[in-house]
C-alpha positions in Angstrom: 29.6 125.7 105.5 31.5 123.2 103.5 34.8 124.9 104.0 34.4 124.5 107.7 33.4 120.9 107.2 36.6 120.1 105.3 38.8 122.0 107.8 37.2 120.2 110.7 37.9 116.8 109.1 41.5 117.8 108.3 41.9 118.7 112.0 40.5 115.4 113.0 42.7 113.5 110.6 45.8 115.2 112.1 44.8 114.2 115.7 43.9 110.7 114.4 47.3 110.2 112.7 49.3 111.6 115.6 47.4 109.5 118.2 47.8 106.4 116.1 51.5 106.6 116.6 50.9 105.7 120.2 47.9 103.3 120.0 46.7 100.3 118.1 44.5 100.3 115.0 42.1 97.3 115.1 40.7 96.3 111.7 37.2 94.9 111.1 36.8 92.4 109.6 40.6 91.9 109.4 41.3 91.4 113.1 37.8 90.7 114.3 34.7 89.8 112.4 32.4 92.1 114.4 32.7 95.7 115.6 31.8 94.8 119.2 34.6 92.2 119.3 37.0 94.9 118.3 35.7 97.3 120.9 35.9 94.5 123.6 39.6 94.1 122.8 40.5 97.8 122.5 42.0 100.1 125.1 41.9 103.8 125.5 43.2 105.7 122.5 42.8 102.7 120.1 41.1 103.1 116.8 38.6 100.5 115.4 38.7 100.9 111.6 35.7 99.3 109.9 35.5 98.3 106.2 32.3 98.7 104.2 29.6 96.1 104.9 26.4 95.6 107.0 27.0 94.7 110.6 23.9 93.5 112.4 25.0 94.5 115.9 24.2 96.6 119.0 27.4 98.4 120.0 28.4 99.3 123.6 31.5 101.5 124.1 32.2 100.2 127.6 33.5 103.5 128.9 36.4 103.4 126.4 37.7 106.6 124.9 38.4 105.1 121.5 37.7 106.1 117.8 35.3 103.9 115.9 35.3 104.9 112.2 34.7 103.7 108.7 37.1 104.3 105.9 35.5 107.7 105.5 38.1 109.1 107.8 40.6 108.6 105.0 38.5 108.7 101.8 36.1 111.5 102.7 33.8 109.7 100.3 30.1 109.7 101.4 29.8 106.3 99.8 31.7 104.9 102.8 29.1 106.3 105.1 26.2 104.8 103.1 28.0 101.4 102.7 29.3 100.9 106.2 26.1 100.1 108.1 25.4 99.3 111.8 22.0 97.7 111.6 20.3 97.0 115.0 17.9 94.8 113.2 14.9 96.2 115.1 16.3 95.0 118.5 17.6 97.6 121.0 19.8 100.7 120.5 22.3 100.9 117.7 25.1 102.4 119.8 25.2 102.8 123.6 27.6 105.0 125.6 26.7 105.1 129.3 29.9 104.8 131.2 31.4 108.2 131.2 32.9 108.3 127.7 34.5 111.7 127.0 35.1 113.8 123.9 38.0 111.4 123.1 35.3 108.8 122.2 34.5 109.3 118.5 32.0 107.5 116.3 32.1 108.6 112.6 31.4 107.6 109.1 28.5 105.1 109.4 24.9 104.5 108.6 23.0 103.7 111.8 19.6 102.2 111.3 16.8 100.0 112.5 17.4 100.6 116.2 14.4 100.5 118.6 15.9 101.7 121.8 17.0 100.3 125.2 15.2 100.5 128.5 16.5 103.5 130.6 15.7 103.0 134.3 15.2 106.3 136.2 13.7 107.4 139.5 10.7 108.5 137.5 10.1 105.3 135.7 11.5 103.1 133.0 11.7 104.5 129.5 12.6 103.1 126.1 15.0 105.6 124.5 17.8 106.0 122.0 16.9 104.0 118.9 20.1 105.1 117.0 22.3 106.3 119.9 21.6 106.1 123.7 24.1 108.4 125.5 23.8 108.5 129.3 26.3 110.6 131.2 28.5 110.5 128.1 30.2 113.3 126.1 31.4 111.7 122.8 31.8 113.1 119.4 29.2 111.8 116.9 30.0 113.1 113.4 29.6 112.4 109.7 26.9 109.7 110.1 23.6 108.9 108.4 21.1 108.1 111.3 17.9 106.8 109.8 14.9 104.5 110.3 15.3 104.3 114.0 12.4 104.3 116.5 12.0 104.7 120.3 8.9 104.4 122.3 9.6 107.2 124.7 12.1 109.6 123.1 15.3 110.2 121.1 14.6 107.9 118.2 17.7 109.1 116.4 19.8 110.2 119.4 19.0 110.3 123.1 21.4 112.1 125.5 20.9 112.5 129.3 23.4 114.3 131.5 26.4 114.5 129.2 27.9 117.1 126.8 28.1 115.4 123.5 29.2 117.0 120.2 26.8 116.0 117.4 27.9 117.5 114.1 27.9 116.9 110.3 25.3 114.2 110.5 22.2 113.5 108.4 19.4 112.5 110.8 16.4 111.5 108.7 13.2 109.5 108.9 13.3 108.5 112.6 10.1 107.9 114.5 9.0 108.2 118.2 6.0 106.2 119.2 3.5 106.6 122.1 4.3 109.8 124.0 7.8 110.0 122.7 9.7 113.2 122.3 12.5 114.2 119.9 12.4 111.9 117.0 15.6 113.4 115.5 17.1 113.8 119.0 16.2 114.4 122.6 18.9 116.2 124.7 18.3 116.3 128.5 19.9 117.6 131.6 23.1 119.0 130.3 24.7 122.5 129.9 27.3 121.9 127.2 26.0 119.8 124.3 27.0 121.0 120.8 24.7 120.4 117.9 26.1 121.8 114.7 26.0 121.5 110.9 23.4 118.6 110.9 20.5 118.0 108.5 17.6 117.0 110.7 14.6 116.1 108.5 11.5 114.0 108.0 11.4 112.8 111.6 8.1 112.3 113.4 7.2 112.3 117.2 4.3 113.2 119.4 6.4 116.1 120.8 9.4 117.5 118.9 9.7 116.0 115.5 13.2 117.4 115.0 14.9 118.4 118.3 13.6 118.1 121.9 15.4 119.9 124.7 14.5 119.2 128.3 16.4 121.2 131.0 19.2 121.6 128.5 21.5 124.5 127.7 22.8 123.2 124.4 24.5 125.2 121.7 22.6 124.7 118.4 24.2 126.3 115.3 24.2 126.0 111.5 21.7 123.1 111.3 18.9 122.6 108.8 15.8 121.4 110.6 13.1 120.8 108.0 10.1 118.7 107.2 9.7 117.3 110.7 6.3 116.6 112.3 5.2 117.0 115.9 1.9 115.2 116.1 0.8 117.3 119.1 3.4 120.0 119.4 6.8 121.3 118.4 7.3 120.3 114.7 10.8 121.5 114.4 11.9 122.1 118.0 10.3 121.7 121.4 12.1 123.5 124.2 10.8 122.7 127.7 11.4 122.3 131.5 13.8 125.2 132.0 16.0 124.8 129.0 18.2 127.8 128.1 19.9 126.9 124.8 21.7 129.2 122.4 20.1 128.7 119.0 22.0 130.6 116.4 22.1 130.6 112.5 19.8 127.7 111.8 17.3 127.2 109.0 14.0 125.8 110.4 11.5 125.3 107.6 8.5 123.2 106.4 7.9 121.7 109.8 4.4 120.8 111.0 2.4 120.7 114.2 -1.3 121.3 115.0 -2.7 124.8 114.9 -1.2 127.0 117.6 1.3 124.3 118.9 4.5 125.3 117.3 5.1 124.2 113.7 8.6 125.7 113.8 9.5 126.1 117.4 7.6 125.8 120.7 8.9 127.0 124.1 7.2 126.0 127.4 7.8 125.5 131.1 10.1 128.4 132.1 12.6 128.0 129.3 14.6 131.0 128.1 16.4 130.3 124.8 18.6 132.8 123.0 17.2 132.6 119.5 19.3 134.7 117.0 20.1 134.8 113.3 17.7 132.0 112.4 15.2 131.5 109.5 11.8 130.2 110.4 9.7 129.6 107.3 6.9 127.7 105.8 5.7 126.1 109.0 2.6 124.0 108.5 -0.5 124.7 110.7 1.3 125.3 114.0 2.8 128.8 113.5 6.4 129.8 113.4 7.5 130.5 117.0 5.1 129.7 119.9 5.4 130.5 123.6 3.1 128.8 126.1 3.1 129.9 129.7 5.8 131.7 131.6 8.8 131.6 129.4 11.6 134.1 128.6 12.8 133.6 125.0 15.3 136.3 123.7 14.7 136.7 120.0 16.8 138.9 117.7 17.8 139.3 114.1 15.7 136.4 112.8 13.8 136.1 109.6 10.2 134.8 109.6 8.3 133.9 106.4 5.0 132.4 105.4 4.3 130.4 108.6 0.7 129.1 108.6 -1.0 130.3 111.8 1.3 133.3 112.2 4.9 134.0 112.8 4.6 134.6 116.5 2.0 133.1 118.9 2.1 134.1 122.6 4.9 136.7 122.1 5.8 139.6 120.0 8.5 139.9 117.3 12.1 139.9 118.6 14.6 142.8 118.4 15.4 143.5 114.7 13.4 140.4 113.6 12.2 140.8 110.0 9.8 139.2 107.6 10.7 138.5 104.0 11.3 135.7 101.4 14.4 133.7 102.1 14.5 132.8 98.4 16.0 129.4 98.8 17.6 127.7 95.9 14.8 125.1 96.1 14.4 122.3 93.7 12.8 118.8 93.8 14.8 118.1 97.0 14.6 121.4 98.8 18.0 123.1 98.9 18.1 125.7 101.7 21.0 127.7 100.4 20.2 131.3 99.6 19.9 133.0 96.2 21.1 136.5 95.6 17.6 137.9 96.0 17.2 136.5 99.5 15.9 138.8 102.3 18.2 136.8 104.6 21.4 138.3 103.3 23.3 140.8 105.5 20.4 141.2 108.1 21.9 139.1 111.0 23.6 140.5 114.1 26.0 143.2 112.9 28.6 142.4 115.6 31.7 141.5 113.6 32.1 138.3 115.6 29.1 136.9 113.7 30.4 138.0 110.2 30.2 135.5 107.3 33.3 133.8 105.9 33.4 136.4 103.1 33.8 139.1 105.8 30.3 140.6 105.1 27.6 141.1 107.8 26.0 137.9 109.0 23.3 136.3 106.8 20.6 134.6 108.8 20.0 130.9 108.5 22.3 127.9 108.2 24.0 128.8 105.0 25.7 132.2 104.3 25.5 133.6 100.8 29.1 134.1 99.6 29.3 137.6 98.1 32.9 137.0 97.0 34.1 135.5 93.7 32.9 131.9 93.3 35.7 129.4 92.7 35.6 126.5 90.4 35.2 122.8 90.6 37.3 121.0 88.0 35.3 118.1 86.5 37.7 115.6 85.0 35.4 112.8 83.9 31.7 112.1 83.5 30.3 108.9 82.1 27.3 106.5 82.2 27.2 102.7 81.8 24.6 100.0 82.4 25.0 97.6 85.3 22.6 95.1 86.9 19.6 96.6 85.0 20.4 100.1 86.1 22.4 103.1 84.8 25.6 103.7 86.7 26.6 107.4 86.6 30.2 108.1 87.5 32.2 111.3 87.7 35.6 112.5 88.9 36.9 115.9 89.9 40.6 116.9 89.7 40.1 119.4 92.5 37.3 121.1 94.4 37.0 124.6 95.8 33.8 125.4 97.8 31.9 122.4 96.5 28.8 121.8 98.5 27.2 119.0 96.5 25.7 117.6 93.4 22.5 116.5 91.8 22.2 114.0 89.0 19.6 115.2 86.5 17.8 113.2 83.8 16.0 114.7 80.8 12.2 114.1 80.4 11.1 115.5 77.0 12.6 119.0 77.2 12.8 119.3 81.0 15.7 118.3 83.2 14.7 116.8 86.6 16.7 115.9 89.6 16.7 112.1 89.9 19.1 111.9 92.9 19.0 113.4 96.3 21.9 115.8 97.2 25.2 114.1 97.0 27.6 115.9 99.3 30.8 117.4 97.8 34.2 117.5 99.4 34.4 121.2 100.2 37.9 122.4 99.2 40.5 119.9 98.3 43.4 119.6 95.8 42.9 115.8 95.7 41.0 114.0 93.0 37.5 112.8 94.1 35.1 110.1 92.7 31.4 109.9 92.8 28.8 107.3 91.7 25.0 107.2 91.4 22.7 104.4 90.2 19.4 105.2 88.4 17.3 102.1 88.6 14.1 103.6 87.1 15.1 102.6 83.5 14.0 100.1 80.9 16.1 97.9 78.6 16.6 99.2 75.1 15.8 102.8 76.0 18.1 105.8 75.7 18.5 108.3 78.5 20.3 111.7 78.8 22.0 112.8 82.1 23.8 115.8 83.3 25.3 117.0 86.6 24.1 120.1 88.6 27.0 121.2 90.9 26.2 123.6 93.8 28.9 125.6 95.6 28.8 127.1 99.1 27.4 130.4 97.7 24.3 128.6 96.3 25.6 129.1 92.7 25.0 126.3 90.3 27.0 124.9 87.4 25.6 122.4 84.8 27.8 119.9 83.0 27.4 118.9 79.4 24.9 116.1 79.0 25.8 112.4 78.3 23.6 109.8 76.6 23.3 106.2 77.9 21.7 103.3 76.0 20.4 100.7 78.5 21.4 97.1 77.5 19.6 93.9 77.7 19.0 91.3 80.5 21.2 91.6 83.6 23.1 88.5 84.8 22.7 89.4 88.5 19.9 89.2 91.0 19.5 92.8 92.2 16.9 94.7 94.4 17.4 98.5 94.0 16.6 101.2 96.5 13.1 102.6 95.8 12.9 106.0 94.2 12.0 108.6 95.4 12.8 107.9 99.1 11.4 109.3 101.3 8.2 109.5 99.2 4.5 110.6 99.3 2.4 108.8 98.3 4.0 106.9 95.3 7.4 105.3 94.9 9.0 102.9 92.3 10.7 99.7 93.3 13.1 98.3 90.6 14.7 94.9 90.5 16.5 92.5 88.1 16.1 88.8 87.7 18.9 86.6 86.2 16.3 83.9 85.2 12.6 83.5 84.9 10.6 82.1 87.8 8.1 82.7 90.6 8.6 86.2 92.2 7.0 87.6 95.4 7.4 91.3 96.2 5.8 92.2 99.6 5.7 95.2 101.9 5.7 95.0 105.7 5.4 97.7 108.4 8.0 98.2 111.1 6.1 95.7 113.4 6.4 93.0 110.7 2.8 93.1 109.6 2.1 92.5 105.9 0.6 95.6 104.4 0.8 95.0 100.6 1.6 92.2 98.1 2.8 93.9 95.0 3.9 90.9 92.9 3.1 87.2 93.3 3.5 85.2 90.1 5.8 84.2 87.3 8.1 86.8 85.7 10.7 86.7 82.9 14.4 87.3 83.3 15.5 91.0 83.1 14.7 94.3 84.7 11.3 95.0 86.3 9.8 97.8 88.2 6.6 98.3 90.3 5.0 101.5 91.5 3.5 101.4 95.0 0.9 103.9 96.2 0.8 104.2 100.0 -1.9 106.9 100.2 -3.9 104.7 102.6 -1.1 104.2 105.1 0.4 106.3 107.8 3.9 107.9 107.7 6.7 105.7 108.8 9.4 103.1 107.8 8.4 100.1 105.8 10.3 97.1 104.6 10.1 95.5 101.2 11.1 91.9 100.5 11.9 90.3 97.1 11.8 86.5 96.9 12.8 84.8 93.7 15.0 81.8 92.6 15.4 80.7 96.2 16.9 84.1 97.3 15.5 86.8 99.5 16.5 90.5 99.4 15.3 93.2 101.8 15.4 97.0 101.8 13.7 99.8 103.7 11.7 102.7 102.5 10.2 105.8 104.2 6.7 107.2 103.7 6.4 110.9 104.8 3.1 112.7 104.7 
């Protein structure tokens, strides 16, 4: 998977560089202070290149076939995705393309968050859709983005597409939420026969129908995605396929999704739909069953693996041609890694047609990630260090080169046990160029000593552990810092850490997405230095929450996500 990711980006870079010879590159904030100003002054084939920062904007592409990208296009460093933020600030859609944009319109390398959707006027009524992206009659390329904490009343909290053929690839679409009767919290794709949805992580999204992906009268191509831990409140936890949709769903991992009993924890098909469903893993569905057919539908299932789906693997239909049951034997871990281990029942059981063969030339493995049966190739770690900064531990490491590097976990030692303290930090696939990584561990105390190591995972699922390092946390920080809570998403407890440069009155409060106060964690005098508070949200529903820190006349705000 990662090899394809790197090759795809190299191809994009080539086109980007060649096209740049004949078009303008507009810098933000160099040429214009806002991204929308830059778009307004662009013409077809221009590039809007955005430096890291938070941009509280709602972007409209105005029918322009332009590239809007962060520095990620050059650095390939995921930090540029996390640190270049389009924040809709709970007003409207984050990005709108509704004027015939084509595949030459590209949006890549950003975090898109806090969108609430725009009104979409149709002959059937007015609907609020597209919290993160609202695509109407548009066919852009949406790639290498983090799409999170968006809502939409009626559908498509992360991405809404009606009538176009967008390419949606290499994104992380996490913790988006549809309200009311909304469908497709991760994405809702309607009325199109050519959408491409590939190599995305679609997880922890919640909607009434279709927590992960909703397809309505859509013939999309859906390949090599991880669709996990999504929740359909009434039906379709992972996917809901309805109203005559005929998609091709090939080589995806659909796991740990939830819906009510009998209503499609993994996948639900209704209303005359006829998907081709091949080479997929459907596992560990909660309550609703693995694959559910309701009414007159014509799904074509073959070469899939089903495992441990509560309520049954199949409801309303029989097993597909050469479908099997067996343990996928995921790599697993604190943050579930859906790569396969060598004991997986998913290896070499996919469609035997050579056109589906894995990159190592062996028969297709089912699921999103093939298990490489060739010789694993190394990642050369050139530096690994830890320092204290702003009351946290800063872990930094460099690689001289990478071959088949899928990603990293930072681990910390507790007694004799090593535990992941980071989520997956994506690697750079295969590259001869040096790469740099950084992670901050805020859950530390001054004067304490901590041991860290790196766990590197290659595209085969094999892991390599670094030698450990030791970090002594220093004294009081000189900066005012509010760290991201850990873990995030969480259930039901999480820790919020912050640092104060001076003693004074401190207020730490939690609000829901509607701005209502739900908890007051701190309200009183505190000394200078590092502090942390544990919040238990067991009495609250899943969703996005906002935490505010007020001290010394300053206010800091971050978001956190509760997933039950």
